GULO-468024 format. One record per atom (N, C-alpha, C): residue number from 1; residue in one letter; atom name; y, z, x. Coordinates in steps of 0.1 Angstrom, whole numbers, plus 5000, padded with zeros to 4 digits. Example, Ala and Ser with C-alpha at 12.3 -4.5 7.8 and 13.67 -1.06 7.14 Angstrom:
REM GULO-468024
<r pos="1" code="A" site="N" v="4943" w="5078" u="5132"/>
<r pos="1" code="A" site="CA" v="4955" w="5078" u="5123"/>
<r pos="1" code="A" site="C" v="4967" w="5078" u="5132"/>
<r pos="2" code="S" site="N" v="4978" w="5071" u="5128"/>
<r pos="2" code="S" site="CA" v="4989" w="5071" u="5137"/>
<r pos="2" code="S" site="C" v="5000" w="5079" u="5129"/>
REM end
This chain:
REM GULO-468024
<r pos="1" code="M" site="N" v="8653" w="1830" u="1578"/>
<r pos="1" code="M" site="CA" v="8657" w="1834" u="1565"/>
<r pos="1" code="M" site="C" v="8660" w="1822" u="1557"/>
<r pos="2" code="R" site="N" v="8655" w="1821" u="1545"/>
<r pos="2" code="R" site="CA" v="8657" w="1810" u="1536"/>
<r pos="2" code="R" site="C" v="8670" w="1812" u="1529"/>
<r pos="3" code="H" site="N" v="8678" w="1802" u="1527"/>
<r pos="3" code="H" site="CA" v="8690" w="1803" u="1519"/>
<r pos="3" code="H" site="C" v="8693" w="1790" u="1512"/>
<r pos="4" code="S" site="N" v="8702" w="1790" u="1503"/>
<r pos="4" code="S" site="CA" v="8705" w="1778" u="1496"/>
<r pos="4" code="S" site="C" v="8721" w="1777" u="1495"/>
<r pos="5" code="T" site="N" v="8725" w="1764" u="1495"/>
<r pos="5" code="T" site="CA" v="8739" w="1762" u="1493"/>
<r pos="5" code="T" site="C" v="8742" w="1755" u="1480"/>
<r pos="6" code="Q" site="N" v="8732" w="1754" u="1472"/>
<r pos="6" code="Q" site="CA" v="8733" w="1747" u="1459"/>
<r pos="6" code="Q" site="C" v="8740" w="1757" u="1449"/>
<r pos="7" code="P" site="N" v="8752" w="1754" u="1444"/>
<r pos="7" code="P" site="CA" v="8759" w="1763" u="1435"/>
<r pos="7" code="P" site="C" v="8751" w="1769" u="1424"/>
<r pos="8" code="D" site="N" v="8743" w="1762" u="1417"/>
<r pos="8" code="D" site="CA" v="8736" w="1767" u="1406"/>
<r pos="8" code="D" site="C" v="8726" w="1778" u="1410"/>
<r pos="9" code="I" site="N" v="8720" w="1776" u="1422"/>
<r pos="9" code="I" site="CA" v="8710" w="1786" u="1427"/>
<r pos="9" code="I" site="C" v="8718" w="1799" u="1431"/>
<r pos="10" code="V" site="N" v="8729" w="1797" u="1438"/>
<r pos="10" code="V" site="CA" v="8737" w="1809" u="1442"/>
<r pos="10" code="V" site="C" v="8742" w="1816" u="1430"/>
<r pos="11" code="R" site="N" v="8747" w="1809" u="1420"/>
<r pos="11" code="R" site="CA" v="8753" w="1816" u="1408"/>
<r pos="11" code="R" site="C" v="8742" w="1823" u="1401"/>
<r pos="12" code="G" site="N" v="8730" w="1817" u="1400"/>
<r pos="12" code="G" site="CA" v="8719" w="1824" u="1394"/>
<r pos="12" code="G" site="C" v="8715" w="1837" u="1401"/>
<r pos="13" code="Y" site="N" v="8715" w="1836" u="1414"/>
<r pos="13" code="Y" site="CA" v="8712" w="1848" u="1422"/>
<r pos="13" code="Y" site="C" v="8722" w="1859" u="1419"/>
<r pos="14" code="V" site="N" v="8735" w="1856" u="1419"/>
<r pos="14" code="V" site="CA" v="8745" w="1865" u="1417"/>
<r pos="14" code="V" site="C" v="8744" w="1871" u="1403"/>
<r pos="15" code="A" site="N" v="8741" w="1863" u="1393"/>
<r pos="15" code="A" site="CA" v="8740" w="1867" u="1380"/>
<r pos="15" code="A" site="C" v="8728" w="1877" u="1378"/>
<r pos="16" code="C" site="N" v="8717" w="1874" u="1385"/>
<r pos="16" code="C" site="CA" v="8706" w="1884" u="1385"/>
<r pos="16" code="C" site="C" v="8709" w="1897" u="1391"/>
<r pos="17" code="T" site="N" v="8716" w="1897" u="1402"/>
<r pos="17" code="T" site="CA" v="8720" w="1909" u="1409"/>
<r pos="17" code="T" site="C" v="8730" w="1917" u="1400"/>
<r pos="18" code="L" site="N" v="8738" w="1910" u="1393"/>
<r pos="18" code="L" site="CA" v="8748" w="1917" u="1384"/>
<r pos="18" code="L" site="C" v="8740" w="1924" u="1373"/>
<r pos="19" code="L" site="N" v="8730" w="1917" u="1367"/>
<r pos="19" code="L" site="CA" v="8722" w="1924" u="1357"/>
<r pos="19" code="L" site="C" v="8714" w="1936" u="1363"/>
<r pos="20" code="T" site="N" v="8709" w="1935" u="1375"/>
<r pos="20" code="T" site="CA" v="8702" w="1946" u="1381"/>
<r pos="20" code="T" site="C" v="8711" w="1958" u="1383"/>
<r pos="21" code="D" site="N" v="8724" w="1956" u="1385"/>
<r pos="21" code="D" site="CA" v="8733" w="1967" u="1386"/>
<r pos="21" code="D" site="C" v="8734" w="1974" u="1373"/>
<r pos="22" code="I" site="N" v="8735" w="1967" u="1362"/>
<r pos="22" code="I" site="CA" v="8735" w="1973" u="1349"/>
<r pos="22" code="I" site="C" v="8722" w="1981" u="1346"/>
<r pos="23" code="M" site="N" v="8711" w="1975" u="1349"/>
<r pos="23" code="M" site="CA" v="8698" w="1982" u="1347"/>
<r pos="23" code="M" site="C" v="8697" w="1994" u="1356"/>
<r pos="24" code="W" site="N" v="8702" w="1993" u="1368"/>
<r pos="24" code="W" site="CA" v="8702" w="2004" u="1377"/>
<r pos="24" code="W" site="C" v="8709" w="2016" u="1371"/>
<r pos="25" code="W" site="N" v="8721" w="2014" u="1366"/>
<r pos="25" code="W" site="CA" v="8729" w="2025" u="1360"/>
<r pos="25" code="W" site="C" v="8722" w="2030" u="1348"/>
<r pos="26" code="A" site="N" v="8716" w="2021" u="1340"/>
<r pos="26" code="A" site="CA" v="8709" w="2026" u="1328"/>
<r pos="26" code="A" site="C" v="8697" w="2034" u="1331"/>
<r pos="27" code="S" site="N" v="8689" w="2031" u="1342"/>
<r pos="27" code="S" site="CA" v="8678" w="2039" u="1345"/>
<r pos="27" code="S" site="C" v="8682" w="2052" u="1351"/>
<r pos="28" code="L" site="N" v="8693" w="2052" u="1359"/>
<r pos="28" code="L" site="CA" v="8698" w="2065" u="1364"/>
<r pos="28" code="L" site="C" v="8702" w="2074" u="1353"/>
<r pos="29" code="A" site="N" v="8709" w="2069" u="1344"/>
<r pos="29" code="A" site="CA" v="8714" w="2077" u="1332"/>
<r pos="29" code="A" site="C" v="8702" w="2082" u="1324"/>
<r pos="30" code="Y" site="N" v="8692" w="2074" u="1322"/>
<r pos="30" code="Y" site="CA" v="8680" w="2078" u="1315"/>
<r pos="30" code="Y" site="C" v="8673" w="2090" u="1323"/>
<r pos="31" code="C" site="N" v="8671" w="2088" u="1336"/>
<r pos="31" code="C" site="CA" v="8664" w="2098" u="1344"/>
<r pos="31" code="C" site="C" v="8672" w="2111" u="1345"/>
<r pos="32" code="L" site="N" v="8685" w="2110" u="1345"/>
<r pos="32" code="L" site="CA" v="8694" w="2123" u="1346"/>
<r pos="32" code="L" site="C" v="8694" w="2130" u="1333"/>
<r pos="33" code="G" site="N" v="8695" w="2122" u="1322"/>
<r pos="33" code="G" site="CA" v="8696" w="2128" u="1309"/>
<r pos="33" code="G" site="C" v="8711" w="2132" u="1306"/>
<r pos="34" code="E" site="N" v="8713" w="2137" u="1295"/>
<r pos="34" code="E" site="CA" v="8727" w="2141" u="1291"/>
<r pos="34" code="E" site="C" v="8732" w="2153" u="1299"/>
<r pos="35" code="K" site="N" v="8723" w="2162" u="1301"/>
<r pos="35" code="K" site="CA" v="8727" w="2174" u="1309"/>
<r pos="35" code="K" site="C" v="8730" w="2171" u="1323"/>
<r pos="36" code="G" site="N" v="8722" w="2162" u="1330"/>
<r pos="36" code="G" site="CA" v="8724" w="2158" u="1343"/>
<r pos="36" code="G" site="C" v="8737" w="2150" u="1345"/>
<r pos="37" code="L" site="N" v="8739" w="2141" u="1335"/>
<r pos="37" code="L" site="CA" v="8751" w="2133" u="1336"/>
<r pos="37" code="L" site="C" v="8764" w="2141" u="1335"/>
<r pos="38" code="N" site="N" v="8764" w="2152" u="1327"/>
<r pos="38" code="N" site="CA" v="8775" w="2160" u="1325"/>
<r pos="38" code="N" site="C" v="8777" w="2170" u="1337"/>
<r pos="39" code="D" site="N" v="8768" w="2172" u="1345"/>
<r pos="39" code="D" site="CA" v="8768" w="2182" u="1356"/>
<r pos="39" code="D" site="C" v="8772" w="2175" u="1369"/>
<r pos="40" code="R" site="N" v="8783" w="2167" u="1369"/>
<r pos="40" code="R" site="CA" v="8787" w="2159" u="1381"/>
<r pos="40" code="R" site="C" v="8791" w="2168" u="1393"/>
<r pos="41" code="Q" site="N" v="8796" w="2180" u="1390"/>
<r pos="41" code="Q" site="CA" v="8801" w="2189" u="1401"/>
<r pos="41" code="Q" site="C" v="8789" w="2193" u="1410"/>
<r pos="42" code="N" site="N" v="8777" w="2192" u="1406"/>
<r pos="42" code="N" site="CA" v="8766" w="2196" u="1414"/>
<r pos="42" code="N" site="C" v="8757" w="2185" u="1419"/>
<r pos="43" code="W" site="N" v="8762" w="2173" u="1417"/>
<r pos="43" code="W" site="CA" v="8755" w="2161" u="1422"/>
<r pos="43" code="W" site="C" v="8755" w="2161" u="1437"/>
<r pos="44" code="P" site="N" v="8743" w="2158" u="1444"/>
<r pos="44" code="P" site="CA" v="8743" w="2156" u="1458"/>
<r pos="44" code="P" site="C" v="8750" w="2143" u="1462"/>
<r pos="45" code="T" site="N" v="8753" w="2142" u="1475"/>
<r pos="45" code="T" site="CA" v="8760" w="2130" u="1480"/>
<r pos="45" code="T" site="C" v="8752" w="2117" u="1477"/>
<r pos="46" code="A" site="N" v="8739" w="2118" u="1479"/>
<r pos="46" code="A" site="CA" v="8730" w="2106" u="1477"/>
<r pos="46" code="A" site="C" v="8731" w="2101" u="1463"/>
<r pos="47" code="L" site="N" v="8732" w="2110" u="1453"/>
<r pos="47" code="L" site="CA" v="8733" w="2106" u="1439"/>
<r pos="47" code="L" site="C" v="8746" w="2099" u="1436"/>
<r pos="48" code="W" site="N" v="8757" w="2104" u="1442"/>
<r pos="48" code="W" site="CA" v="8770" w="2097" u="1441"/>
<r pos="48" code="W" site="C" v="8769" w="2083" u="1446"/>
<r pos="49" code="G" site="N" v="8762" w="2082" u="1458"/>
<r pos="49" code="G" site="CA" v="8760" w="2068" u="1463"/>
<r pos="49" code="G" site="C" v="8753" w="2059" u="1454"/>
<r pos="50" code="Q" site="N" v="8743" w="2064" u="1447"/>
<r pos="50" code="Q" site="CA" v="8736" w="2056" u="1438"/>
<r pos="50" code="Q" site="C" v="8745" w="2050" u="1426"/>
<r pos="51" code="W" site="N" v="8755" w="2057" u="1423"/>
<r pos="51" code="W" site="CA" v="8764" w="2053" u="1413"/>
<r pos="51" code="W" site="C" v="8775" w="2044" u="1418"/>
<r pos="52" code="I" site="N" v="8781" w="2048" u="1430"/>
<r pos="52" code="I" site="CA" v="8792" w="2042" u="1436"/>
<r pos="52" code="I" site="C" v="8789" w="2029" u="1442"/>
<r pos="53" code="G" site="N" v="8777" w="2028" u="1449"/>
<r pos="53" code="G" site="CA" v="8773" w="2015" u="1455"/>
<r pos="53" code="G" site="C" v="8774" w="2003" u="1446"/>
<r pos="54" code="P" site="N" v="8767" w="2003" u="1435"/>
<r pos="54" code="P" site="CA" v="8767" w="1992" u="1426"/>
<r pos="54" code="P" site="C" v="8781" w="1991" u="1419"/>
<r pos="55" code="A" site="N" v="8788" w="2002" u="1418"/>
<r pos="55" code="A" site="CA" v="8802" w="2001" u="1412"/>
<r pos="55" code="A" site="C" v="8811" w="1993" u="1421"/>
<r pos="56" code="C" site="N" v="8809" w="1993" u="1434"/>
<r pos="56" code="C" site="CA" v="8818" w="1986" u="1443"/>
<r pos="56" code="C" site="C" v="8815" w="1971" u="1443"/>
<r pos="57" code="T" site="N" v="8802" w="1967" u="1441"/>
<r pos="57" code="T" site="CA" v="8798" w="1953" u="1442"/>
<r pos="57" code="T" site="C" v="8799" w="1946" u="1428"/>
<r pos="58" code="F" site="N" v="8798" w="1954" u="1417"/>
<r pos="58" code="F" site="CA" v="8798" w="1948" u="1404"/>
<r pos="58" code="F" site="C" v="8810" w="1940" u="1401"/>
<r pos="59" code="P" site="N" v="8822" w="1945" u="1404"/>
<r pos="59" code="P" site="CA" v="8834" w="1937" u="1401"/>
<r pos="59" code="P" site="C" v="8835" w="1924" u="1409"/>
<r pos="60" code="I" site="N" v="8830" w="1925" u="1421"/>
<r pos="60" code="I" site="CA" v="8831" w="1913" u="1430"/>
<r pos="60" code="I" site="C" v="8821" w="1902" u="1424"/>
<r pos="61" code="K" site="N" v="8809" w="1906" u="1420"/>
<r pos="61" code="K" site="CA" v="8800" w="1897" u="1414"/>
<r pos="61" code="K" site="C" v="8805" w="1891" u="1401"/>
<r pos="62" code="A" site="N" v="8811" w="1900" u="1392"/>
<r pos="62" code="A" site="CA" v="8817" w="1895" u="1380"/>
<r pos="62" code="A" site="C" v="8828" w="1886" u="1382"/>
<r pos="63" code="A" site="N" v="8837" w="1889" u="1392"/>
<r pos="63" code="A" site="CA" v="8848" w="1880" u="1395"/>
<r pos="63" code="A" site="C" v="8843" w="1866" u="1399"/>
<r pos="64" code="Y" site="N" v="8833" w="1866" u="1408"/>
<r pos="64" code="Y" site="CA" v="8827" w="1853" u="1412"/>
<r pos="64" code="Y" site="C" v="8821" w="1845" u="1401"/>
<r pos="65" code="L" site="N" v="8814" w="1852" u="1392"/>
<r pos="65" code="L" site="CA" v="8808" w="1844" u="1381"/>
<r pos="65" code="L" site="C" v="8818" w="1839" u="1371"/>
<r pos="66" code="T" site="N" v="8830" w="1846" u="1370"/>
<r pos="66" code="T" site="CA" v="8840" w="1841" u="1360"/>
<r pos="66" code="T" site="C" v="8849" w="1831" u="1367"/>
<r pos="67" code="G" site="N" v="8847" w="1828" u="1380"/>
<r pos="67" code="G" site="CA" v="8855" w="1818" u="1386"/>
<r pos="67" code="G" site="C" v="8868" w="1823" u="1392"/>
<r pos="68" code="L" site="N" v="8870" w="1836" u="1393"/>
<r pos="68" code="L" site="CA" v="8882" w="1841" u="1398"/>
<r pos="68" code="L" site="C" v="8885" w="1837" u="1413"/>
<r pos="69" code="F" site="N" v="8875" w="1834" u="1420"/>
<r pos="69" code="F" site="CA" v="8876" w="1830" u="1434"/>
<r pos="69" code="F" site="C" v="8878" w="1815" u="1436"/>
<r pos="70" code="G" site="N" v="8878" w="1808" u="1425"/>
<r pos="70" code="G" site="CA" v="8880" w="1793" u="1426"/>
<r pos="70" code="G" site="C" v="8866" w="1787" u="1425"/>
<r pos="71" code="K" site="N" v="8866" w="1773" u="1427"/>
<r pos="71" code="K" site="CA" v="8854" w="1766" u="1425"/>
<r pos="71" code="K" site="C" v="8845" w="1768" u="1437"/>
<r pos="72" code="D" site="N" v="8832" w="1766" u="1435"/>
<r pos="72" code="D" site="CA" v="8822" w="1767" u="1446"/>
<r pos="72" code="D" site="C" v="8824" w="1756" u="1456"/>
<r pos="73" code="R" site="N" v="8823" w="1759" u="1468"/>
<r pos="73" code="R" site="CA" v="8824" w="1749" u="1479"/>
<r pos="73" code="R" site="C" v="8811" w="1748" u="1485"/>
<r pos="74" code="V" site="N" v="8806" w="1736" u="1487"/>
<r pos="74" code="V" site="CA" v="8793" w="1733" u="1493"/>
<r pos="74" code="V" site="C" v="8796" w="1728" u="1507"/>
<r pos="75" code="P" site="N" v="8791" w="1735" u="1517"/>
<r pos="75" code="P" site="CA" v="8794" w="1730" u="1531"/>
<r pos="75" code="P" site="C" v="8787" w="1717" u="1534"/>
<r pos="76" code="A" site="N" v="8793" w="1709" u="1542"/>
<r pos="76" code="A" site="CA" v="8787" w="1696" u="1545"/>
<r pos="76" code="A" site="C" v="8775" w="1698" u="1554"/>
<r pos="77" code="I" site="N" v="8765" w="1690" u="1551"/>
<r pos="77" code="I" site="CA" v="8752" w="1691" u="1559"/>
<r pos="77" code="I" site="C" v="8753" w="1681" u="1570"/>
<r pos="78" code="K" site="N" v="8751" w="1686" u="1582"/>
<r pos="78" code="K" site="CA" v="8752" w="1678" u="1594"/>
<r pos="78" code="K" site="C" v="8738" w="1670" u="1596"/>
<r pos="79" code="T" site="N" v="8740" w="1657" u="1597"/>
<r pos="79" code="T" site="CA" v="8728" w="1649" u="1600"/>
<r pos="79" code="T" site="C" v="8729" w="1643" u="1614"/>
<r pos="80" code="E" site="N" v="8718" w="1643" u="1621"/>
<r pos="80" code="E" site="CA" v="8719" w="1638" u="1634"/>
<r pos="80" code="E" site="C" v="8711" w="1625" u="1635"/>
REM end
């Protein structure tokens, strides 16, 4: 698996996933329509998961991007 420890790349990735959370909610709202959004008592469990999953990760991503967790730390690269 490829990964990066460069702060700019990591922050860019987190920002992109934050935006996809917003677009995910927007597309769900569009597909459900006003009637479907207001009928939450009859939503199946899977639909609740579609809303709650991103809602749990969104604040963590936003907090990271605003610097709430402190400065980015880059691990030392071991050279042999």
